[in-house]
C-alpha positions as CSV (number, residue, x, y, z in Angstrom):
1,M,-0.1,-0.1,0.0
2,S,1.2,3.4,-0.8
3,I,0.5,6.9,-1.9
4,A,1.1,8.5,-5.1
5,V,0.5,11.9,-6.6
6,L,-1.1,11.9,-10.4
7,D,0.9,13.8,-12.6
8,A,-0.7,16.0,-15.6
9,G,-0.3,13.0,-17.9
10,G,-2.3,10.7,-15.8
11,R,1.0,8.6,-14.5
12,L,1.2,7.5,-11.0
13,Q,4.7,6.5,-10.6
14,D,5.2,4.0,-7.8
15,Q,7.6,1.2,-8.4
16,G,6.9,-0.7,-4.9
17,A,3.4,-1.2,-6.3
18,V,4.4,-2.6,-9.6
19,A,7.5,-4.7,-8.1
20,A,5.2,-6.2,-5.8
21,L,2.7,-7.5,-8.4
22,G,5.6,-8.7,-10.7
23,W,4.5,-6.6,-13.5
24,S,6.6,-6.5,-16.3
25,P,7.0,-3.7,-19.5
26,G,4.7,-5.1,-22.4
27,D,2.2,-6.6,-20.1
28,R,-1.4,-6.0,-21.2
29,L,-3.7,-4.0,-18.6
30,L,-7.2,-4.0,-18.2
31,I,-8.3,-0.7,-16.4
32,T,-11.8,-0.7,-14.7
33,L,-13.8,1.9,-12.8
34,I,-15.8,0.9,-10.2
35,K,-17.6,3.9,-8.8
36,T,-14.5,6.3,-7.9
37,S,-11.9,3.6,-7.6
38,V,-10.1,2.3,-10.3
39,V,-9.3,-1.4,-10.5
40,I,-6.3,-2.5,-12.9
41,H,-5.0,-6.3,-13.8
42,R,-3.1,-8.0,-16.3
43,H,-5.3,-9.4,-18.8
44,A,-4.4,-10.7,-22.4
45,D,-7.0,-8.6,-24.0
46,G,-5.8,-5.4,-22.0
47,V,-6.1,-2.2,-24.1
48,F,-3.5,-0.6,-22.2
49,V,0.5,-1.6,-22.1
50,M,2.8,-1.6,-19.2
51,P,5.5,0.7,-20.1
52,R,9.3,0.5,-19.8
53,K,9.3,2.4,-16.7
54,P,7.4,0.7,-13.7
55,Y,4.2,3.0,-13.4
56,V,0.7,2.8,-14.5
57,C,-1.0,5.5,-16.3
58,L,-5.0,6.2,-15.7
59,P,-6.8,7.1,-19.0
60,A,-8.2,11.0,-19.2
61,T,-11.7,9.2,-19.3
62,V,-11.2,7.4,-16.1
63,R,-9.5,10.5,-14.5
64,R,-12.7,12.7,-15.2
65,A,-15.1,10.0,-13.9
66,C,-12.7,9.6,-10.5
67,G,-12.8,13.5,-10.2
68,V,-9.4,13.7,-10.2
69,D,-6.7,16.1,-11.7
70,A,-2.9,16.6,-11.6
71,G,-1.7,17.0,-8.2
72,A,-4.3,14.3,-6.5
73,R,-3.0,12.0,-3.9
74,M,-4.0,8.4,-4.6
75,L,-4.1,5.2,-2.4
76,L,-2.4,2.3,-4.5
77,V,-3.3,-1.0,-3.1
78,A,-1.4,-3.8,-4.5
79,D,-3.0,-7.3,-3.9
80,A,-0.6,-10.0,-5.5
81,E,-2.6,-12.8,-4.8
82,H,-5.4,-11.4,-7.3
83,D,-2.7,-9.7,-9.5
84,V,-4.8,-6.5,-9.0
85,L,-3.9,-2.8,-8.5
86,V,-6.8,-1.0,-6.8
87,V,-6.4,2.9,-7.1
88,H,-8.7,4.9,-4.6
89,P,-8.7,8.6,-5.0
90,E,-8.4,10.8,-1.4
91,P,-12.2,11.6,-1.4
92,A,-12.8,7.7,-1.3
93,V,-10.5,6.9,1.2
94,Q,-11.8,9.6,3.3
95,A,-15.6,8.3,2.8
96,M,-14.2,4.7,3.7
97,L,-12.8,6.0,6.8
98,R,-15.7,8.2,7.7
99,T,-17.8,4.7,7.4
100,F,-15.3,2.8,9.7
101,H,-14.8,5.5,12.3
102,A,-18.8,5.6,12.7
103,T,-18.8,1.8,13.3
104,L,-16.1,2.3,16.1
105,A,-18.2,5.0,17.6
106,T,-21.3,2.4,17.6
107,E,-19.3,0.0,19.4
108,E,-18.0,2.1,21.8
109,A,-21.4,3.2,22.5
110,S,-22.7,-0.4,23.4
């Protein structure tokens, strides 16, 4: 798990996440938007190709749908067991934490 800053070209340069997954240059990637988070995994029919340098790039349509611009901080979660990288924009992480914290308050009250 790491935090990366989105650059103007949509790149998230995080060598650790890519290395943890064992992705290599030329691997084909499928990028799927689920609500406001992005799920990336290797797939033979993937439209996107892992570049020579170890980073992933979010297409402009995905960035717009997530509501993120250059400079946005993104949480990258690499799941090697499922060969997937999940990218969460900061507002999605904040919403998840608010929900979790509300359950803590409920448990504390009981």
